[in-house]
C-alpha positions in Angstrom: -77.4 -45.0 4.6 -77.7 -41.8 6.5 -75.7 -43.1 9.4 -73.0 -44.2 6.6 -73.1 -40.4 5.3 -72.6 -39.1 8.7 -69.8 -41.4 9.2 -68.1 -40.3 6.0 -68.6 -36.6 6.7 -67.2 -36.9 10.2 -64.1 -38.7 9.0 -63.8 -36.0 6.3 -64.2 -33.2 8.8 -61.7 -34.8 11.2 -59.2 -35.2 8.3 -60.0 -31.6 7.3 -59.2 -30.6 10.9 -56.0 -32.6 11.1 -54.7 -30.9 8.0 -55.8 -27.4 9.2 -53.8 -28.1 12.4 -50.8 -29.3 10.5 -50.9 -26.4 8.2 -51.5 -24.1 11.5 -48.4 -25.9 13.2 -46.2 -25.3 10.0 -47.3 -21.6 9.8 -46.7 -21.0 13.5 -43.3 -22.6 13.0 -42.6 -20.4 9.9 -43.8 -17.3 11.8 -41.7 -18.0 14.8 -38.6 -18.4 12.7 -39.2 -15.3 10.7 -39.8 -13.4 14.0 -36.4 -14.9 15.4 -34.6 -14.0 12.3 -36.2 -10.6 12.0 -35.5 -9.9 15.9 -31.8 -11.1 15.5 -31.3 -8.8 12.5 -32.9 -5.8 14.3 -30.7 -6.4 17.5 -27.7 -6.6 15.2 -28.7 -3.4 13.5 -29.4 -1.6 16.9 -26.2 -2.7 18.1 -24.3 -1.2 15.1 -26.3 2.1 15.5 -25.2 2.2 19.2 -21.8 1.4 18.2 -21.8 4.2 15.7 -23.2 6.5 18.4 -20.7 5.3 21.1 -17.8 6.0 18.6 -19.1 9.4 17.7 -19.2 10.3 21.4 -15.6 8.8 21.8 -14.3 10.9 19.0 -16.0 14.1 20.1 -14.6 13.9 23.6 -11.3 11.9 23.2 -10.3 11.9 19.5 -10.9 15.5 18.7 -8.2 15.3 16.1 -10.5 13.3 13.9 -13.3 15.8 13.7 -11.4 18.9 13.0 -8.1 20.0 11.1 -6.0 22.6 12.7 -7.0 26.0 11.2 -9.2 24.4 8.5 -12.8 24.0 10.0 -14.3 24.6 6.7 -12.5 21.4 5.4 -13.1 19.3 8.5 -14.6 16.5 6.7 -12.0 16.1 4.4 -9.3 15.5 6.9 -9.0 12.1 6.7 -10.0 11.6 3.2 -7.4 11.9 0.5 -9.6 12.5 -2.7 -12.5 14.6 -3.6 -14.6 14.8 -6.8 -13.2 18.4 -7.6 -9.8 18.9 -5.7 -9.6 22.2 -4.1 -6.1 23.9 -4.3 -5.1 23.3 -0.7 -1.5 22.8 -1.5 -1.2 26.1 -3.5 -2.6 28.1 -0.3 0.2 26.9 1.7 3.9 28.0 1.8 5.0 28.3 -2.0 8.4 29.8 -1.5 10.0 26.7 -3.2 8.0 27.3 -6.3 7.3 31.1 -6.8 5.0 30.7 -9.5 3.1 27.8 -8.2 0.0 29.7 -7.1 -0.6 31.4 -10.4 0.0 28.2 -12.4 -2.3 26.1 -10.3 -5.2 28.6 -10.7 -4.6 28.6 -14.4 -4.4 25.0 -14.7 -7.6 24.4 -12.6 -9.6 26.9 -14.8 -8.3 25.4 -17.9 -9.0 21.9 -16.7 -12.6 22.6 -16.0 -13.1 24.2 -19.4 -11.5 21.3 -21.2 -13.5 18.7 -19.1 -16.9 20.3 -20.0 -17.2 18.8 -23.3 -15.8 15.2 -22.4 -18.2 15.1 -19.3 -21.1 15.8 -21.8 -19.8 13.2 -24.0 -19.3 10.6 -21.4 -22.2 11.2 -18.9 -22.4 7.5 -18.3 -19.2 7.1 -17.3 -18.2 7.5 -13.4 -15.6 10.4 -12.8 -13.0 9.5 -10.8 -12.0 11.8 -7.9 -8.6 13.7 -7.6 -5.9 13.3 -5.0 -6.0 16.1 -2.4 -3.1 17.0 0.0 -4.1 18.7 3.2 -1.8 19.6 6.2 -2.6 16.7 8.7 -0.9 14.1 11.0 -0.8 10.4 10.6 -3.5 8.3 12.2 -1.3 7.0 15.0 0.1 10.4 15.6 -3.4 11.5 16.5 -4.3 8.5 18.2 -1.3 8.6 20.5 -2.3 12.0 21.9 -5.2 10.3 23.7 -4.1 8.8 27.0 -5.6 5.4 26.5 -3.8 4.9 23.3 -0.7 6.2 24.6 -0.8 3.7 27.5 -1.0 0.9 24.8 1.9 2.2 23.1 3.9 2.3 26.5 2.9 -1.3 27.1 4.2 -2.4 23.6 7.3 -0.4 24.2 7.8 -2.4 27.5 7.3 -5.6 25.7 9.9 -4.7 22.9 12.3 -3.9 25.8 11.7 -7.1 27.6 12.3 -9.1 24.5 15.7 -7.5 23.9 16.6 -8.2 27.5 15.7 -11.6 26.9 18.0 -11.9 23.9 20.8 -10.2 25.7 20.5 -12.6 28.6 20.1 -15.7 26.3 23.3 -14.4 24.3 25.2 -13.8 27.6 24.6 -16.9 29.5 24.0 -19.4 26.8 26.6 -18.4 24.2 29.0 -16.4 26.3 28.7 -13.2 24.4 26.2 -10.4 23.6 25.3 -10.3 20.0 22.2 -8.0 19.7 21.6 -9.4 16.2 24.8 -7.6 14.8 25.7 -10.9 13.0 22.6 -10.5 10.9 23.6 -6.7 10.1 27.0 -7.7 9.3 25.8 -10.3 6.8 22.9 -8.5 5.3 24.6 -5.3 4.9 27.7 -6.6 2.9 28.7 -4.8 -0.2 26.6 -1.7 1.0 29.1 0.6 -0.7 28.0 -1.0 -4.3 24.7 -0.1 -3.2 25.5 3.6 -2.3 27.4 3.9 -5.5 24.5 2.5 -7.6 22.1 4.9 -5.7 24.3 7.8 -6.7 24.3 6.9 -10.3 20.6 6.3 -10.4 20.0 10.0 -9.2 22.3 11.2 -11.9 20.0 9.4 -14.4 17.0 10.7 -12.7 18.5 14.4 -12.9 19.1 13.8 -16.5 15.6 12.9 -17.3 14.4 16.4 -16.0 16.7 18.1 -18.5 15.5 15.5 -21.2 11.8 16.4 -20.5 12.6 20.0 -20.8 14.3 19.5 -24.2 11.2 17.4 -25.4 8.6 20.1 -24.4 10.7 22.9 -26.0 11.0 21.2 -29.2 7.7 20.0 -29.3 6.4 23.7 -29.0 8.8 24.9 -31.8 7.2 22.2 -34.1 3.7 23.4 -33.5 3.4 24.4 -37.0 4.5 20.9 -38.4 2.0 18.6 -36.8 3.4 15.5 -38.4 6.9 16.2 -37.3 5.6 17.1 -33.8 4.0 13.7 -33.7 7.1 11.9 -35.0 9.1 13.7 -32.3 6.7 12.8 -29.4 6.3 9.4 -30.3 10.1 8.7 -30.5 10.6 10.4 -27.2 7.9 8.2 -25.7 9.7 5.2 -27.1 12.8 6.5 -25.7 11.3 7.0 -22.4 10.0 3.7 -22.1 13.0 2.1 -23.1 15.2 4.2 -20.6 12.6 3.1 -17.8 13.0 -0.7 -18.8 16.7 -0.3 -18.8 16.7 1.4 -15.4 14.8 -1.4 -13.8 16.9 -3.9 -15.4 20.2 -2.5 -14.4 19.0 -2.4 -10.7 18.0 -6.0 -10.7 21.1 -7.4 -12.7 23.2 -5.6 -10.3 21.8 -7.7 -7.2 22.8 -10.7 -9.1 26.2 -9.4 -10.5 27.6 -8.3 -6.9 25.8 -11.1 -5.2 24.1 -8.8 -2.7 22.6 -10.1 0.5 19.0 -9.8 1.1 19.0 -6.5 3.1 21.4 -4.6 0.7 19.6 -6.2 -2.3 16.3 -4.9 -0.9 17.5 -1.6 -0.2 18.7 -1.1 -3.9 15.6 -2.7 -5.4 13.0 -0.6 -3.3 15.1 2.7 -4.0 15.0 1.8 -7.7 11.3 1.2 -7.7 10.8 4.4 -5.9 12.8 6.4 -8.2 10.9 4.6 -11.2 7.7 5.6 -9.8 8.8 9.2 -9.0 10.2 9.7 -12.5 6.9 8.4 -14.1 4.8 10.5 -11.6 6.6 13.6 -13.0 6.6 12.9 -16.5 2.9 11.8 -16.4 1.7 15.1 -14.7 3.8 17.6 -16.7 3.3 15.8 -19.9 -0.4 16.8 -19.7 0.5 20.3 -19.3 2.7 20.3 -22.3 0.1 18.5 -24.4 -2.6 20.7 -23.3 -0.5 23.9 -24.3 0.2 25.1 -20.6 2.3 28.2 -21.0 4.7 30.3 -18.8 3.3 32.9 -16.8 4.4 35.5 -14.3 3.5 35.7 -10.6 0.2 37.5 -11.6 -0.8 34.9 -14.1 0.0 36.9 -17.2 1.6 35.2 -20.2 5.3 36.0 -20.6 6.4 34.0 -23.7 5.4 31.0 -25.8 7.4 28.6 -23.9 5.5 25.8 -21.9 5.6 26.0 -18.2 7.8 23.6 -16.7 8.5 23.6 -12.9 11.9 24.6 -11.8 14.6 22.1 -10.7 14.0 22.9 -7.0 10.6 21.6 -7.2 11.7 18.4 -8.9 14.5 17.7 -6.3 12.3 18.4 -3.4 9.6 15.8 -5.0 12.5 13.2 -5.3 12.9 13.1 -1.4 9.5 14.0 -0.4 7.4 11.1 1.3 4.9 11.0 -1.7 4.7 9.5 -5.3 2.2 11.9 -6.4 3.7 15.1 -8.0 2.8 18.6 -7.4 4.4 21.8 -7.7 3.7 22.9 -4.1 2.6 20.7 -1.1 1.4 21.7 2.4 4.4 22.7 4.5 4.7 22.9 8.3 6.0 26.0 9.8 9.1 24.3 11.8 11.0 21.0 12.3 10.1 19.2 15.5 13.3 17.9 16.3 12.2 15.8 19.1 9.5 14.3 17.1 12.0 13.4 14.5 14.6 12.0 16.8 11.8 9.7 18.3 10.6 8.3 15.0 14.4 7.7 14.0 14.9 5.8 17.3 11.9 3.7 16.7 13.2 2.8 13.3 16.6 1.7 14.9 14.8 -0.2 17.6 12.7 -2.3 15.2 15.7 -3.0 13.0 17.4 -4.6 15.9 14.1 -6.4 16.9 14.0 -7.8 13.3 17.6 -9.1 13.7 16.9 -10.8 16.9 13.7 -12.4 15.3 15.8 -13.6 12.4 18.5 -15.3 14.5 16.2 -16.6 17.4 13.3 -17.9 15.1 13.9 -18.0 11.4 17.4 -19.1 11.4 16.5 -21.5 14.4 13.7 -23.2 12.6 14.8 -23.3 8.9 18.5 -22.7 9.1 19.2 -26.5 8.6 16.5 -26.9 6.0 18.0 -29.4 3.4 20.3 -31.0 5.6 18.1 -32.5 8.4 15.6 -35.3 7.4 12.2 -33.8 7.4 8.7 -34.9 7.2 4.9 -33.5 7.1 4.7 -33.3 11.0 8.0 -31.3 11.2 7.0 -29.0 8.4 3.6 -28.2 10.2 5.5 -27.7 13.4 7.8 -25.1 12.0 5.2 -23.3 10.0 2.8 -22.7 13.0 5.8 -21.9 15.2 6.5 -18.9 12.7 2.8 -17.8 12.9 3.3 -15.4 15.9 6.8 -14.1 14.9 5.5 -13.6 11.3 2.6 -11.3 12.7 5.0 -9.5 14.8 7.1 -8.9 11.7 4.1 -7.6 9.6 3.0 -5.1 12.4 6.6 -3.9 13.0 7.3 -3.5 9.5 4.2 -1.4 8.9 4.9 0.6 11.9 8.8 1.2 10.9 8.2 2.2 7.3 5.0 3.6 7.0 4.8 5.4 10.1 8.2 6.2 11.7 10.5 6.3 8.7 8.0 8.3 6.7 7.1 10.7 9.4 10.8 11.3 10.2 11.5 12.4 6.4 8.4 14.2 6.3 9.4 16.2 9.5 12.9 16.9 8.1 11.3 18.4 4.8 8.5 20.1 6.7 6.0 17.9 4.6 2.6 18.7 6.0 0.2 15.8 4.6 1.3 13.0 6.7 -1.6 10.5 5.8 0.8 7.7 4.6 -1.9 5.2 5.8 -5.3 5.0 7.2 -7.1 2.8 9.8 -6.6 -0.5 8.0 -6.9 -2.4 11.1 -10.6 -1.9 11.4 -11.2 -2.9 7.6 -13.7 -5.6 7.1 -13.2 -6.2 3.4 -10.1 -6.6 1.5 -10.9 -3.6 -0.6 -10.7 -1.3 2.4 -7.6 -3.1 3.5 -5.6 -2.6 0.2 -6.7 1.0 0.1 -5.9 1.8 3.6 -2.7 -0.2 4.2 -0.1 1.9 2.1 -1.8 5.1 0.9 1.4 6.2 -0.6 1.8 3.3 -3.0 -2.0 3.2 -3.4 -2.3 6.8 -4.6 0.4 6.2 -7.3 -1.4 3.2 -8.6 -4.7 5.0 -8.7 -3.5 8.2 -10.1 -1.1 6.9 -12.8 -2.2 3.3 -13.6 -5.7 3.0 -12.7 -7.0 6.3 -13.9 -5.4 5.8 -17.3 -6.6 2.3 -17.7 -10.2 3.2 -16.6 -10.2 6.5 -18.7 -8.1 5.5 -22.0 -7.6 1.7 -22.4 -10.6 -0.1 -21.0 -13.1 2.7 -21.3 -14.9 2.8 -18.0 -14.4 -1.0 -17.1 -13.7 -0.9 -13.5 -13.2 -4.5 -12.8 -10.4 -5.2 -15.4 -8.6 -1.9 -14.6 -8.5 -3.2 -11.1 -7.3 -6.4 -11.8 -4.6 -5.2 -14.0 -3.5 -2.9 -11.1 -3.6 -6.1 -8.9 -1.3 -8.0 -11.4 1.2 -5.2 -11.7 1.5 -4.7 -7.8 1.8 -8.4 -7.3 4.7 -8.8 -10.0 6.6 -5.7 -8.4 6.5 -7.3 -5.0 7.5 -10.6 -6.3 10.3 -9.0 -8.3 11.8 -7.4 -5.1 11.6 -10.6 -3.1 12.7 -12.8 -5.9 15.8 -10.8 -6.7 16.6 -9.8 -3.1 16.6 -13.6 -2.2 18.0 -14.5 -5.5 15.6 -17.2 -6.3 12.4 -18.0 -8.3 9.6 -19.0 -6.0 6.5 -17.1 -6.9 4.6 -17.5 -3.4 4.1 -13.7 -2.9 2.6 -13.4 -6.5 0.2 -16.2 -5.8 -0.8 -15.0 -2.3 -1.2 -11.4 -3.4 -2.2 -11.7 -7.1 -4.4 -14.6 -6.9 -5.7 -15.4 -3.2 -5.8 -11.8 -2.5 -8.0 -10.8 -5.5 -10.2 -13.8 -4.8 -10.7 -12.6 -1.1 -11.6 -9.1 -2.4 -14.7 -10.5 -4.1 -15.4 -13.1 -1.5 -15.5 -10.8 1.5 -17.4 -7.8 0.2 -20.8 -9.0 1.6 -19.2 -10.1 5.0 -20.6 -8.5 8.1 -18.2 -5.9 9.8 -17.2 -8.0 12.8 -16.9 -11.3 11.1 -15.1 -9.6 8.0 -12.6 -7.8 10.4 -11.9 -11.2 12.0 -11.5 -13.0 8.8 -9.0 -10.5 7.5 -6.7 -10.6 10.6 -7.1 -14.4 10.5 -5.9 -14.6 6.9 -3.3 -12.0 7.3 -1.7 -13.9 10.3 -1.9 -17.2 8.6 -0.9 -16.0 5.0 1.9 -13.9 6.3 3.3 -16.8 8.4 3.2 -19.2 5.6 4.7 -17.0 3.2 7.7 -16.3 5.3 8.0 -19.8 6.3 7.9 -20.9 2.5 10.6 -18.2 1.5 12.9 -19.2 4.4 12.6 -23.0 3.6 13.6 -22.1 -0.2 16.2 -19.8 0.8 18.1 -22.3 3.2 17.3 -25.3 1.1 19.1 -23.6 -2.0 22.2 -22.9 0.2 22.2 -26.1 2.1 21.7 -28.4 -0.8 24.3 -29.3 -3.4 21.9 -28.6 -6.4 23.2 -28.7 -10.0 21.6 -26.5 -12.7 21.9 -28.4 -16.1 18.4 -27.4 -17.6 16.2 -24.5 -17.6 13.6 -26.4 -15.6 16.1 -26.6 -12.8 16.0 -22.9 -12.2 12.2 -22.8 -11.9 11.7 -26.0 -10.0 11.6 -25.1 -6.2 14.7 -26.1 -4.2 12.5 -27.5 -1.4 11.2 -30.1 -3.8 14.7 -31.0 -5.4 16.3 -31.3 -2.1 13.9 -34.1 -0.7 12.9 -35.7 -3.8 
């Protein structure tokens, strides 16, 4: 009996030892896994810190322009930021010769604004206060980067690549086709009826100038009706309805002219983009100065003393300067440069011309070569895949060159001629690791307008602090405008841009917010190249399919059904 007990005890002990050994092994594996993950995360964090230190050293040594602003050491931290919680009056401290009363009115408006916002801040303590737009005299990112020898060398390399590409086009045209074209056929076709566009552009500016005097009339009548509040409200509401109707009519006429005159793509895009720009300018002027009139801003002299009971309205020269300035945010004054650098302006203009010829060559050697016979030739899935992926790299070049031509070269050229000081038309979007940062930094000019006059009003007055809903509505408006320009420019209904920008782009905003920096930046570039290649390919297919196929439009569904589908089905 005792021996059996010892046997049972020994077996229980062995089972317990086995269980303890099993548990010990599991704990050791768990500990090693935890330590491995911890060491990996720690090494990544150390690498990020060391990378930030190296970047700081590089900025301190090579990129000095990113740490100090010329003559503004006290505002060095705001050099590459365009918003602050309380905007300092940088613009009013600069050249105000265009608007003599600008400094006094800016000071009075700042004081009155703070006094009026105090009760509202106490009332809405839980609501996040949105920062204000700040204008500072500064260069563009690439202008500052190209002052460094390393970056200037990369610029020279890309310039030589562009020259070699153009030489390739010249040799191909001469030895294969027997003539030198240089993409002039694309210009001749795309710029047809440009005189109609110029005439429409002049008439649009007449309308824009008429808005200035109409706004003055509304403001003066409103002041005279101060003792009759009901009549004042009726007058303001009637003018608001008239203003909104005029804006819709302005946009409708510009789009209908593209269809009426059968404008080619380049001419149509010029008219549509210029009309959109003027619409945004007019709304910026009305929105900014209507707040002055409603708040009771009155006309003062150069010393800030009240002159009469008339509301303060900026003179016509301020409005005209704003119409041509490379910004969509209205201010009475902006930072101004002391002189025009003609060599700098000529270099930017030559870049615009060179990239325009480069675009024409890409159209003739790639887009028309791949999709010119679309709708006539037999086509299967394999041919479509080959054509789409063949357009990936040319589409990436189109994206990068379009950014450089419009947001850097053209805007810097116009800013230099107008001595406009704030050249931050974009930020370092190429380093973005989230789509939030990409959309904010890609086109600062348009983003500032959407933020100032759409997002802030929706956030403050419509959705009462709902950031997500206001952001989604801004995305939808931006996607619709982009689709409107492309749709009427190509004269087709094919909402690929809206789906890519307004649906997939919004989804990627939320999906990539928690992505690591390196992986997020790789994903952004991958999706940009893939998405831009697919979008250009799909629009090219639809455009040439509509031209090459003999399609009948008998029902309303024929207008919204893609020509790609109708051609091959």
